C-alpha positions, 0 to 999 in steps of 0.5 A: 426863442433866442434872446435876439428873436425875442427882442426883435418879436418885442420891437415889432409888437411895440411898433404895431401897438404904436401904429394902432394907437396912431390909427385910433388917435386919427380916427378920433381927430377926424370924428372931432373935425367932422363933428365941429364941420357939422356943427357950422350948420345951422337951421335957418327954419327950426320947424317949430317957429317963425322966430327968424322970419318975417313976412310980406303978403301983397294984399295985406291979409293974415300971413297965418292965412298962407303960412303955417307949421306941422311936423316941422314942415313950412306949409305954404297954402298959396292956391287961391291966395295973395302972392307973398314971400317969407324972408329970413331976418338975417342977411348972408353972403358966402354960404351953402343953402340946403333944403327939401321941397314938394308939391302936396297936390297940383304942382305949381310955382314957387322960388327961392330969392337970394340976396334979397334987399329992399321991399316990393321991388316986382310985386310983392317980391324984393330986389333979389336973384330967384332960384326957380323951384317951378315944376319942371323948371327948377334950378332956372335963374330969374333976374328980379333987379339983380343979374348973374352971367350964365353961358350963351346957351342959357339964354332963352328964346322967346316971343318979345311981344307976348313972353317979355318977362322971359328976358329975366330968365336964365335957363338950368342946365337940366330940367330931368333932375326933379322927382315926381309931385309929391315926393320930396326933392333936395335943393343945395345952393352955393354962394361964393363971392358972386358965383352960384351954383344950384344942385337939384337931388345932387345934379348940378343944374346951374351955375352963374358968376358975376352976380350983381348982388353978393348979400341979403335975405333969404326968401321963399315965395308963395306963388298961387300954388300950395308947396311945402319946405323942410329941413332948411339949413345954412352953412356961411362961409369964407370966400375963396 
């Protein structure tokens, strides 16, 4: 190879090495950024204790008769028991909340209550906005003293004398996103400045805006059915 060719070849090789080093650096920075993002998530339920939670049972019976932990799973034995809630000690405003739930036997009713305040506003439920977990209706909104706006199509048609409670119901966009009883479902709830979006198993099933409450505790209901929850975690965010 002539001297000019050698210089050109060396230059090309040097540029290739620089490019490889840059790619490696970018990959490291990306992994670091992803690691930081993942670390911002924190378990709301650690799978071992109830240190970050309190309880309220309607008939004041012992909470341990309804709520227990096994293999990282929060087990709610609601069948034949009093209505109750397990509620976070902390309050949250803008966040992403993720959890899994399943019906171990006969599917029934439960819910995730957002922006909880006070105590026993309706039955044992605190003032809140409910994201319904009831089998066949997961993702519905239910007003429990707090409200949220949705499209007109999501307003239920009901018998005002026999089904007056439905005036608090805001229907989801689809009932076809749940898995069969016994299988684990995934729920993701995004709260951002008065807007709330609900995803079930990856599907957007509800979205509302102008929520009257935008901060408060997070609760899960024991509502006359056995239900399991696990991998409950939260990512606090800044309002957009």
